[in-house]
C-alpha positions, 0 to 999 in steps of 0.5 A: 554097142555102149552108151557113154557120157563123155564131155558132158554128152551122150556117146554111142560107141561100139569098141573093144580093147584099149578103148573099150577098157578106158571108156569104163568110167565113162559108161552109162546104162541109158540116156535121153537121146544120142549127141555123137555116135563114135565110128572107127576106121582102123584101116585109115590109121594103119595106113598112116602108121602101119607098125601100130597094132589094131588095137591102138589104131582103133584107139586113135581112130575112136578119138579122132571121131569123137573129138572131130564131132565135138566141134558141133558142141563149142568144143575141141581137144587140146594135146596137153596135160591138164592138172586140177588144183582146188577145182581149177584146171591148168593146161600145159601143151607142147610137142610130145616129149617136151615134158608136160607130164614131168611138169605136172607130176611136179604140181601133184608132189607139191599140192598133194591131195589137193590135186589130180590129173584130169587127163594126161594127153588129150582132154576136151575143152568145151564152151558152155554158157560163156564158161570154158571147162576141161573135161576128162576123156577115155582118150588119155594117153599111154598111161590112161590118167584120166578122171570123169569130171568137169572143171573150170579152166584157169589157164594154159601155158605153152610149154617149152624147156628152158635152163632157167623158169621164166613165164610171160603172157602169150597172145595174139597170132603167135598163141593161136598158132601154138595152140592150134598146132596141138589141137584137133585136126580136121580137113573139113573146112567148116571144122577149120573155121570153127576151131578158129572161131573157138580160139578166138573166144578162147584167147578173150576168156582164159589166160595164156602164157609161155612158160620156159622151165627146167622141170625143178620144183621152182617151176611150180611155184613160177607157173602156179602164181602166175596162172592162178594170181596167188602166192604159193604161200597163201595157197597153202594156208587153205 
């Protein structure tokens, strides 16, 4: 049984293989008390995805357990690639295969040492003292790109592929639906109510955008300037 600090919470988890390896940066020796006890139900995942290995099933199961309990701490998971520039996090969310990681890799190429990926697949979002933060977690996708940090959330872009690069504000029911589609799923009624409450607060505090891009470097300028409110040339002077 290991003790970890994940998303600012003390977590107890008995894991192995992939989950255990990716959790090493989050492991701690002791804590004042346990906030979340992660459980795994490998067979449940195996029934859904019979071709997956037991290791991958355990990884998905522990992630589901953690993120479901995160609702109790004003948090949820958003399936996205989260890039940090100058200590502000920008999230790009979409269906798998749309190009989230490809787009954020362009940010890394442009900003160099000023940028890093805090989580490339399932970052945790938490509302703390009126501010939304993004956390790295051990559940970070097939490439395990994650950093154990907390960073203020500056914006979310719902990504689509397009022949030309465009970005526009995105809100209302459509934005809620797009983000809800990529967030933590639960069959519990109280969890469904909670995620809607959290999304309502998220949209009042964090700008959400619809980004259509062609995965060219120009898409970085367009998305950064809109989401940060700064000209790319001005930011390069810092």
